[in-house]
C-alpha positions, 0 to 999 in steps of 0.5 A: 758693784765692782767695789763689793766684788773686790771687797768680797773676793779681793782679800780674805778679811773682806770675805770674812766681814761679809760672811759675818754681816750676812750671818748677823742679818740672818740671825736677826731676821730669824729672831724677829720672825720667832718673836712675831710668831710667838706673840701672835694670838692663838 
């Protein structure tokens, strides 16, 4: 846990990479939800 806190708040590069990773996870989960929602039969 200390490694992740140091990575996020220790330097701006780590913070930006964590923001990019979580944004990518959010976008991918939204697209998966949209695909499941659209392919569901009426």
